[in-house]
C-alpha positions in Angstrom: -2.7 -5.8 26.1 -1.5 -9.0 24.6 -2.4 -9.6 20.7 -5.4 -12.1 20.1 -4.2 -15.3 18.8 -5.9 -18.1 16.6 -4.8 -21.7 16.5 -4.0 -23.5 13.2 -6.8 -25.7 13.5 -9.3 -22.9 13.8 -7.7 -20.8 11.3 -8.1 -23.8 8.6 -11.6 -24.0 9.7 -12.5 -20.7 9.5 -11.1 -19.7 6.2 -11.5 -23.0 4.4 -7.7 -23.1 3.3 -6.0 -26.2 3.4 -2.8 -27.4 5.4 -0.9 -27.7 2.1 -1.8 -24.2 1.0 -0.8 -22.6 4.3 2.5 -24.1 4.3 3.0 -23.6 0.7 2.6 -19.7 1.4 5.1 -19.9 4.3 7.8 -21.5 1.9 7.1 -18.5 -0.4 7.2 -15.9 2.1 3.8 -14.8 1.5 2.8 -15.6 5.2 5.9 -14.6 7.4 7.6 -17.3 9.2 7.5 -15.6 12.7 3.7 -15.5 12.4 3.9 -19.4 13.0 4.2 -19.6 16.9 4.5 -22.7 18.9 2.7 -22.8 22.0 1.8 -25.3 24.7 -1.7 -26.5 24.9 -3.5 -29.2 26.7 -2.9 -31.4 23.6 0.8 -30.7 23.5 2.4 -28.3 21.1 0.1 -26.2 18.9 0.6 -23.5 16.3 -1.0 -20.2 16.7 -1.0 -17.0 14.5 -1.6 -13.3 15.2 -5.5 -13.4 14.4 -5.9 -10.1 12.9 -2.8 -9.9 10.8 -3.3 -13.7 9.3 -7.0 -13.3 8.5 -6.3 -9.9 6.6 -3.3 -11.5 4.8 -5.2 -14.9 3.8 -8.1 -12.8 2.7 -5.7 -10.2 0.5 -3.8 -13.8 -0.8 -7.5 -15.3 -2.0 -8.2 -11.9 -3.9 -4.8 -12.0 -5.9 -4.4 -15.9 -6.3 -6.6 -16.2 -9.3 -4.8 -13.5 -11.3 -1.1 -13.7 -10.0 1.3 -16.5 -9.6 2.5 -17.4 -5.8 5.9 -15.6 -6.8 4.1 -12.4 -7.8 2.2 -12.4 -4.8 5.3 -12.8 -2.7 6.5 -9.6 -4.1 3.3 -8.0 -3.1 4.1 -8.6 0.5 7.8 -8.3 0.3 9.6 -5.2 2.3 12.3 -3.6 0.8 14.6 -1.0 2.6 15.3 2.2 0.9 16.8 5.5 2.2 15.2 8.7 0.7 16.6 12.0 1.6 16.6 12.1 5.5 14.5 9.0 5.8 16.6 6.0 7.0 15.8 2.5 5.9 12.1 3.1 4.7 10.2 -0.3 4.6 8.3 -0.2 1.6 5.6 -2.6 1.0 2.6 -2.9 -1.3 0.6 -4.3 1.4 0.5 -0.6 2.9 -1.8 0.5 0.2 -5.5 0.3 0.8 -7.4 -2.3 -1.4 -9.8 0.5 -2.8 -6.9 2.7 -4.0 -5.2 -0.1 -5.6 -8.4 -0.9 -7.4 -8.7 2.8 -8.7 -5.1 2.3 -9.9 -5.8 -0.9 -11.7 -8.9 0.6 -13.5 -6.5 3.3 -15.1 -3.5 0.9 -15.8 -4.8 -2.6 -16.0 -1.7 -4.1 -17.8 0.6 -2.6 -15.0 1.8 -5.1 -12.4 1.2 -3.9 -9.0 4.5 -5.7 -7.4 6.5 -3.2 -9.9 5.3 0.2 -8.3 8.3 2.4 -7.5 8.4 4.4 -4.3 7.0 7.6 -6.0 3.9 5.5 -7.1 3.5 4.0 -3.6 3.7 7.5 -2.0 1.3 8.7 -4.6 -1.2 6.1 -3.9 -0.9 6.8 0.0 -1.3 10.6 -0.8 -4.5 9.6 -2.9 -6.2 7.5 0.1 -5.6 10.3 2.7 -7.1 12.8 0.5 -10.1 10.7 -0.5 -10.6 10.0 3.2 -11.0 13.7 4.1 -13.3 13.9 1.2 -11.4 16.7 -0.4 -11.0 15.4 -3.8 -13.4 13.3 -6.0 -12.4 9.8 -7.9 -12.1 11.9 -11.0 -9.7 14.2 -9.5 -7.8 11.3 -8.2 -7.7 9.6 -11.5 -6.2 12.8 -12.9 -3.4 13.0 -10.4 -2.4 9.5 -11.1 -2.3 10.0 -14.6 -0.1 12.9 -14.0 2.1 10.9 -11.9 2.3 8.0 -14.3 3.6 10.2 -17.3 6.2 12.0 -15.1 7.1 9.0 -12.3 10.9 8.7 -13.6 11.3 12.6 -13.4 9.8 13.0 -9.9 12.4 13.4 -7.1 10.4 12.3 -3.9 12.6 13.9 -1.4 11.8 17.4 -2.8 8.6 17.1 -4.7 5.5 19.3 -3.7 1.9 18.6 -4.9 -0.5 21.2 -5.2 -4.4 21.1 -6.1 -5.9 24.2 -7.4 -9.7 24.3 -7.8 -11.5 27.4 -9.0 -14.9 28.3 -10.2 -15.3 24.3 -10.4 -12.2 23.6 -12.4 -9.3 21.7 -11.0 -5.6 21.7 -11.9 -2.7 19.4 -10.3 0.6 20.8 -10.0 3.7 18.6 -9.3 6.6 20.7 -8.5 10.0 21.2 -6.3 9.7 22.7 -2.9 11.0 26.3 -3.0 10.8 26.6 -6.7 6.9 26.3 -7.4 5.1 29.4 -7.3 0.9 29.6 -7.6 -0.7 32.9 -8.1 -4.1 31.6 -7.1 -3.7 31.2 -3.2 -7.1 31.5 -2.4 -8.0 28.6 -4.7 -5.4 26.1 -3.4 -7.1 23.2 -1.8 -3.9 21.0 -1.4 -0.3 21.9 -0.7 1.7 18.9 0.4 5.0 17.3 0.4 4.8 14.1 -1.2 7.8 12.7 1.0 5.5 13.2 3.9 3.5 10.0 3.0 6.8 7.9 3.6 6.0 8.2 7.3 3.1 5.5 6.6 5.6 2.9 5.7 7.4 2.9 8.9 
């Protein structure tokens, strides 16, 4: 099934952005050049875009543009290639992190620049999103986890890190350790036991 397209004229009308803004974002690589597709129409040649992708991207840009420069926004959407453990050329992009999860992070660390998050932090945010969607952890428990990651982010080696969450009698504890080197004696109270590197799959 082919992807639904939207014409440039309809895009500008629907979003309220100007021609100048659209092409300025293109020059900054905030909107990928390959999303600008020339196609024949009854008026000659017209530019079309993948509708779902461009509308979502413009919504994110509009959310960011009042607080960040165009260069900072460009870094948010940039894709960097990184090899981690057995993963070849993982494509890392802040754009893969759900907005609601980024808001939780920003509420904890308002002075941190999102575009400077490292691989461990990005994977941790995907982990947070996964367990929130499952309804297994609360927002407060998520905050505790993110604070722990932030404290030890330079010491955590993604390829051999295991995340464990223990909750017993209503009291929870996060453990971040190494695979095959972390032991917990309260197996009946383990709510989460997962390798953090597992979340790299979400970047591919």
